[in-house]
C-alpha positions, 0 to 999 in steps of 0.5 A: 795743238789739235786742229779744229776743222772749219765749218762746212769741211768734212760735213757730208757724212754728218749731213747724211746721218742727220738726214737719215735720223730725221727721216726715221723721226718723221715716220715715228712722229707720224706713226704716233698720230695716224699710223697706216701703211700703203702697200705698192705691189707689182701689177696683179701680184699674187703670192707671199710678201716678207717685210724685213724690218730693223735691217741697219743697211736698208733705208727707212720707210717714207711718208707719202700721201699720208701713209707709210709707203711699202713698195714691194718688188717682184721678189716680194721681199722689202727691207727697211731700217724702220721698225714695224708699227702696230696700230688699228687707228687707220686701215692699210691700204693695198694698191697695184702699180700699173703702167699708165699708157698716157704718160708712160709712168705708173699709177695706182690700182687698188687690190681687190678687197678680198685679196687681203685679210683684215686686221693688223697683220692681215692674216700674216705672222711675225718672226724674229729673224729673216729666214737667212735674208740678213739682219732684221725681223720679219712680217709675212702675209699672203695677197691673193683671192680666197680660193688661192689662200685656202691652198696655203694654211699659213695664209691665215695665221689667225686660223691656225692660232685659233685651231691650236688653242682650241686643242691645247688651250692658251698654250703658245703657238709656235712659229712655222718651221719653214717660212713661206717663199716670198714672190709672185705665184700663178693664180692656179699654182697647186702649192707654194714652196717654202724654205727652212728657217736658218739658224 
């Protein structure tokens, strides 16, 4: 005779799975109404950001303060099991995390408006791999002042696409052979290292 466990026994794994799935549906339901990302970056962060989506080993994103929170670490790489949202219904928000000297906690400081390009991808581009950073697909974009952005042609992918189509018509524009290196760079760094794509 097969044994049927009593209610409550052997359930922790199921409860965790249920909570995980519920969080994914909560983000999806929110995204269907008024989706936007809230980016929190290290204080005065300037450089490339890589968001890795659809990584089964990463946690789903959370809805915080009415937006989907993306906390960017010093490495510049964020990993999540959540799929990427595409919407123009509400603008994304960008903040720096700064130390609150009164409470010893952290608070938000708005990233200067000209540090981030407008649009759904903020001048960045998406690829269907992670450049050797495990499972998932990626979104790369640059955060920094206009004079710094000019040093990195890939930092305004919309301009790259426009220039290519001006020369070759509406032909498909290939993704870069080398991806930007995520992480903080100095304001006056003359160039930014890249890494070859890994097959």
